[in-house]
C-alpha positions as CSV (number, residue, x, y, z in Angstrom):
1,M,46.9,29.4,-51.9
2,A,46.7,26.6,-54.3
3,L,45.1,23.3,-53.5
4,R,47.3,20.3,-54.1
5,A,46.1,16.7,-54.5
6,S,48.2,13.7,-55.2
7,A,47.3,11.2,-57.9
8,C,46.4,8.7,-55.1
9,M,44.0,11.2,-53.5
10,L,42.3,11.9,-56.9
11,A,42.1,8.2,-57.7
12,S,40.5,7.6,-54.3
13,F,38.0,10.4,-54.8
14,F,36.9,9.1,-58.3
15,F,36.7,5.5,-57.0
16,E,34.4,6.6,-54.2
17,W,32.3,8.7,-56.5
18,F,32.0,5.8,-59.0
19,V,30.9,3.4,-56.2
20,L,28.2,5.8,-55.0
21,Q,26.9,6.1,-58.6
22,V,26.7,2.4,-59.0
23,I,24.9,2.1,-55.6
24,R,22.4,4.8,-56.7
25,L,21.8,3.0,-60.0
26,F,20.9,-0.3,-58.4
27,T,18.9,0.9,-55.4
28,G,16.3,2.6,-57.5
29,P,14.5,5.9,-56.9
30,T,13.9,7.2,-53.4
31,R,10.6,6.5,-51.8
32,K,7.9,9.2,-51.9
33,V,7.2,10.5,-48.4
34,E,3.6,11.6,-47.9
35,E,3.1,14.1,-45.0
36,D,0.2,13.5,-42.7
37,V,-2.2,16.4,-43.1
38,N,-5.1,14.7,-41.4
39,G,-7.4,17.4,-39.8
40,K,-5.4,20.4,-41.1
41,V,-7.1,23.3,-42.9
42,V,-5.5,24.2,-46.2
43,V,-6.4,27.3,-48.3
44,I,-5.8,26.9,-52.0
45,T,-6.3,29.8,-54.4
46,G,-7.1,29.0,-58.0
47,A,-8.3,25.5,-57.1
48,N,-10.9,25.4,-59.9
49,G,-8.3,24.0,-62.4
50,G,-4.7,23.0,-63.1
51,L,-2.2,22.6,-60.3
52,G,-4.6,24.1,-57.7
53,K,-7.3,21.5,-58.4
54,F,-4.7,18.7,-58.4
55,S,-3.3,19.9,-55.0
56,A,-6.8,20.1,-53.5
57,T,-7.6,16.6,-54.7
58,E,-4.4,15.1,-53.2
59,L,-4.7,17.0,-49.9
60,V,-8.4,15.9,-49.5
61,R,-7.3,12.3,-50.1
62,R,-4.7,12.7,-47.3
63,G,-7.4,13.9,-44.9
64,A,-7.0,17.7,-45.0
65,K,-10.0,20.2,-45.0
66,I,-9.8,22.4,-48.1
67,V,-10.9,26.0,-48.5
68,M,-11.0,26.7,-52.3
69,G,-10.6,30.3,-53.3
70,C,-11.9,30.9,-56.9
71,R,-12.5,33.9,-59.0
72,N,-15.1,32.2,-61.2
73,M,-17.7,30.6,-58.9
74,S,-19.3,28.5,-61.6
75,E,-16.0,26.8,-62.4
76,G,-15.2,26.6,-58.7
77,K,-18.4,24.8,-57.9
78,K,-17.9,22.4,-60.9
79,A,-14.4,21.6,-59.6
80,L,-15.7,21.2,-56.1
81,E,-18.2,18.6,-57.3
82,E,-15.6,16.8,-59.4
83,I,-13.2,16.6,-56.4
84,R,-16.1,15.3,-54.2
85,L,-17.0,12.6,-56.7
86,S,-13.4,11.4,-57.2
87,T,-12.5,11.4,-53.5
88,G,-15.8,10.8,-51.7
89,S,-14.9,13.5,-49.2
90,D,-17.1,16.5,-48.1
91,A,-14.2,18.4,-46.5
92,L,-14.3,21.0,-49.2
93,V,-15.6,24.6,-49.2
94,C,-15.6,27.0,-52.2
95,Y,-15.4,30.8,-51.7
96,H,-15.4,33.7,-54.2
97,G,-12.3,35.7,-53.2
98,I,-10.7,35.2,-49.8
99,I,-9.9,38.1,-47.5
100,I,-7.4,37.3,-44.8
101,S,-7.1,39.9,-42.0
């Protein structure tokens, strides 16, 4: 079964698409929505550097309690202190290996 569209239907489709693109261009980027994590406990593995450390910092700023799981405890404690200094929060704990049962 072949789909058939008249020239008028195609023109209407492209006009609507063009108008939507112009609207998106002038309205700017969508707003960033930050979820409320106040009081929640978040376990992050690999939080002593990179994306894990960034995630831990952001979630602590939003009010979460963070459990950092790190293989290297010296690096983990250093990251823990850096996050505490930058956020002013004590809602962080660092563990060497996390066993969830």
